[in-house]
C-alpha positions as CSV (number, residue, x, y, z in Angstrom):
1,X,106.6,89.7,98.4
2,X,105.0,88.0,101.4
3,X,102.6,85.4,101.7
4,X,99.9,86.5,101.2
5,X,97.9,85.6,98.0
6,X,96.1,87.6,95.4
7,X,92.3,87.6,95.0
8,X,92.9,87.7,91.4
9,X,95.6,87.9,88.4
10,X,95.2,89.4,85.2
11,X,97.3,90.4,82.4
12,X,96.7,94.2,80.8
13,X,96.0,94.2,77.5
14,X,96.4,96.7,74.6
15,X,92.5,97.0,75.3
16,X,93.2,98.8,78.6
17,X,95.9,101.3,77.9
18,X,94.7,105.3,78.2
19,X,95.5,107.3,74.9
20,X,98.7,108.1,76.2
21,X,99.6,104.4,76.2
22,X,99.6,103.6,80.0
23,X,97.2,101.1,81.4
24,X,94.3,102.9,82.0
25,X,93.3,103.8,86.1
26,X,89.6,103.4,85.3
27,X,90.5,99.5,84.5
28,X,93.1,99.7,87.3
29,X,90.1,100.4,89.6
30,X,87.5,97.7,88.2
31,X,90.1,95.1,89.0
32,X,90.3,96.0,92.3
33,X,86.7,96.0,92.8
34,X,86.5,92.4,91.0
35,X,89.0,91.6,93.5
36,X,87.6,93.0,96.3
37,X,83.8,91.7,95.5
38,X,85.1,88.3,95.5
39,X,86.3,88.7,99.2
40,X,83.1,90.2,100.1
41,X,81.1,87.7,98.7
42,X,83.1,84.9,100.1
43,X,83.5,86.0,103.3
44,X,80.0,87.8,103.7
45,X,78.6,84.3,102.3
46,X,76.5,85.4,99.7
47,X,75.8,88.7,97.3
48,X,77.6,92.2,98.2
49,X,77.6,94.8,96.3
50,X,79.7,97.7,96.2
51,X,78.3,101.1,97.9
52,X,81.8,103.2,97.9
53,X,85.1,103.4,96.5
54,X,87.2,106.0,98.5
55,X,91.2,106.6,99.1
56,X,92.8,105.9,95.7
57,X,96.3,106.8,95.3
58,X,98.0,105.8,91.6
59,X,101.7,105.4,93.2
60,X,102.7,103.3,89.9
61,X,102.4,102.7,86.1
62,X,101.9,99.6,84.1
63,X,102.6,98.9,80.8
64,X,100.9,96.3,78.0
65,X,101.6,92.9,78.8
66,X,102.4,93.2,82.6
67,X,100.9,90.9,85.4
68,X,98.6,92.5,87.8
69,X,98.0,91.2,91.4
70,X,95.2,92.6,93.4
71,X,95.6,91.6,97.1
72,X,92.9,92.4,99.5
73,X,91.6,92.5,103.0
74,X,88.7,93.3,104.9
75,X,89.7,96.2,107.2
76,X,86.4,97.1,109.1
77,X,82.5,95.8,109.2
78,X,79.6,97.6,109.9
79,X,76.0,95.7,111.1
80,X,75.8,95.2,107.3
81,X,78.5,95.8,105.3
82,X,82.3,95.2,105.0
83,X,85.0,97.6,104.2
84,X,87.7,96.1,102.3
85,X,91.4,97.6,101.1
86,X,92.9,96.6,98.1
87,X,96.6,96.9,96.9
88,X,97.3,96.5,93.3
89,X,100.9,95.4,92.0
90,X,102.3,95.3,89.3
91,X,104.8,93.0,87.5
92,X,106.7,93.3,84.5
93,X,106.4,91.1,81.7
94,X,109.7,89.7,81.3
95,X,110.6,89.6,84.8
96,X,110.1,89.5,88.2
97,X,110.4,93.2,89.1
98,X,107.2,94.4,91.2
99,X,105.5,97.9,91.7
100,X,102.6,98.9,93.5
101,X,100.3,100.4,91.0
102,X,97.0,101.8,92.9
103,X,95.7,101.1,96.4
104,X,92.2,102.0,97.8
105,X,89.0,101.4,100.1
106,X,85.9,99.6,99.1
107,X,82.4,99.5,100.9
108,X,80.4,96.8,100.1
109,X,76.7,95.9,101.6
110,X,75.9,92.4,102.1
111,X,72.6,91.6,100.7
112,X,69.7,88.6,101.0
113,X,67.7,86.5,98.3
114,X,65.4,90.0,98.1
115,X,68.4,92.3,97.7
116,X,67.8,94.0,101.1
117,X,70.6,94.2,103.5
118,X,71.5,92.0,105.6
119,X,73.5,91.5,109.0
120,X,77.0,90.3,108.7
121,X,78.4,87.2,110.1
122,X,78.5,86.7,113.7
123,X,82.5,85.8,113.4
124,X,83.3,89.6,111.9
125,X,80.3,91.4,113.7
């Protein structure tokens, strides 16, 4: 693994499984959205809401008990938006083996106190 740090880490539990016994893709997407939202709020210095999610792929699988780490990066900025890429890495419960289990892109719009779009800070514009 590189020197990057995860936005979030969480363990997959039995309630996160699909009917086939694997970790549900929707759960993975939700965790990725939480991580991306955390980055958007911190870097946008305020409220940020997701307005789109695209380019999802699920190249690997997780099992119950595996640890999920979500890594995020700002890929682009707009007048009032941040586009954030998210990569989900699963680590086996009783070892060190890691697998990329999902990746995707989220777009967030920054909002002011009245829930109206606001400009991205100058450092990102």
